[in-house]
C-alpha positions in Angstrom: -30.7 -30.5 39.4 -33.6 -32.3 37.8 -33.2 -35.6 39.6 -35.7 -34.9 42.4 -38.4 -34.0 39.9 -37.6 -37.0 37.7 -37.7 -39.3 40.8 -41.1 -38.0 41.9 -42.4 -38.3 38.3 -41.2 -41.9 38.0 -42.7 -42.8 41.4 -46.1 -41.4 40.3 -45.9 -43.5 37.2 -44.7 -46.6 39.1 -41.5 -46.6 37.1 -37.8 -46.5 38.0 -35.1 -44.3 36.8 -32.3 -45.8 34.6 -29.5 -44.0 32.9 -29.6 -44.2 29.1 -27.1 -43.2 26.5 -28.1 -40.3 24.3 -26.5 -38.5 21.4 -25.2 -35.0 21.9 -26.5 -32.1 19.9 -24.1 -30.9 17.3 -24.6 -27.1 17.6 -25.3 -24.5 20.3 -28.8 -23.5 19.3 -31.0 -26.6 18.8 -31.1 -27.8 22.5 -34.9 -27.4 22.6 -35.5 -29.2 19.4 -33.1 -31.9 20.5 -34.9 -32.5 23.8 -38.3 -32.5 22.1 -37.1 -35.1 19.6 -35.6 -37.2 22.4 -38.8 -37.0 24.5 -40.9 -37.9 21.4 -38.8 -40.9 20.5 -38.6 -42.1 24.1 -42.4 -41.8 24.5 -42.9 -43.7 21.2 -40.7 -46.5 22.4 -42.3 -46.7 25.8 -45.8 -46.8 24.3 -45.1 -49.8 22.1 -46.8 -53.0 23.3 -45.6 -55.5 24.0 -42.2 -54.2 24.8 -39.4 -56.6 25.6 -37.5 -55.8 28.9 -34.2 -56.1 27.0 -35.2 -53.5 24.4 -32.9 -50.6 24.5 -34.2 -47.2 25.3 -30.8 -45.6 24.5 -31.0 -42.7 22.1 -27.5 -42.9 20.7 -28.5 -42.2 17.1 -31.0 -39.4 17.8 -31.0 -36.7 15.2 -32.7 -33.4 15.8 -34.6 -32.2 12.7 -35.8 -28.6 13.2 -37.7 -28.5 9.9 -39.5 -31.8 10.6 -40.5 -30.5 14.1 -41.8 -27.3 12.6 -43.9 -29.2 10.1 -45.4 -31.5 12.8 -46.2 -28.5 15.0 -47.8 -26.6 12.0 -50.3 -29.5 11.6 -51.5 -29.2 15.2 
């Protein structure tokens, strides 16, 4: 469903799509929090310079923390 959008976005960035492993959320109500945390962590890793090509972008150990997200958003 999202692949065409992701493909176009990657092309505009001059990037390529690669599958990564990602932890699964542990409940049925934090999907938004989980995706925001995953996006934040992935962006943080991609922004690091210099970044080794071998460095993993996998998010196997991602933990969604609703309280931490609320505190970050409250500071904005």
